[in-house]
C-alpha positions in Angstrom: 51.8 -65.6 84.2 53.8 -68.0 86.3 52.4 -70.8 88.5 53.7 -72.9 91.4 52.3 -76.0 93.1 53.1 -76.4 96.9 54.0 -80.1 97.2 53.4 -79.9 101.0 49.7 -78.9 100.4 48.8 -81.0 97.3 46.9 -84.2 98.1 46.6 -85.4 94.5 43.0 -84.7 93.9 43.8 -84.0 90.2 41.3 -81.2 89.7 44.0 -79.0 88.1 45.0 -81.7 85.7 41.4 -82.2 84.7 40.9 -78.5 84.2 44.2 -77.7 82.4 46.2 -80.8 81.4 48.4 -78.5 79.2 49.8 -76.9 82.3 49.5 -79.5 85.1 50.4 -83.2 85.4 50.6 -85.8 88.2 53.9 -87.1 89.4 54.6 -90.8 89.8 53.5 -90.4 93.4 50.2 -88.9 92.3 50.7 -85.3 93.2 50.3 -82.3 91.0 53.1 -80.4 89.4 53.3 -77.6 86.9 54.7 -78.8 83.6 56.2 -75.4 83.1 56.3 -72.4 85.5 55.7 -70.0 82.6 52.1 -70.3 81.4 51.3 -69.6 77.7 48.6 -66.9 77.3 46.1 -69.2 75.8 46.1 -71.3 79.0 45.9 -68.5 81.6 42.1 -68.6 82.0 42.1 -72.4 82.6 45.1 -72.1 84.9 43.3 -69.5 87.0 40.3 -71.7 87.2 42.5 -74.6 88.4 44.0 -72.3 91.1 40.5 -71.3 92.3 39.2 -74.9 92.2 42.1 -76.6 94.0 40.5 -78.2 97.1 43.8 -77.8 99.1 44.7 -74.3 97.8 48.1 -75.7 96.8 48.5 -73.7 93.5 49.8 -70.1 93.5 50.2 -67.6 90.8 53.7 -66.1 91.1 
């Protein structure tokens, strides 16, 4: 699984970081980013939950 955060859509709510801090972090500007595009298997369920819960729909599975 691979994941991408659209920095044009992200508004820095931080839901993804709360749900899966192993995969997402906030930049110095307060917007989300994927720590790594390749997601380890053990974090796939939490990553999918973060994708579904993103209020801006800024996270995509690629």
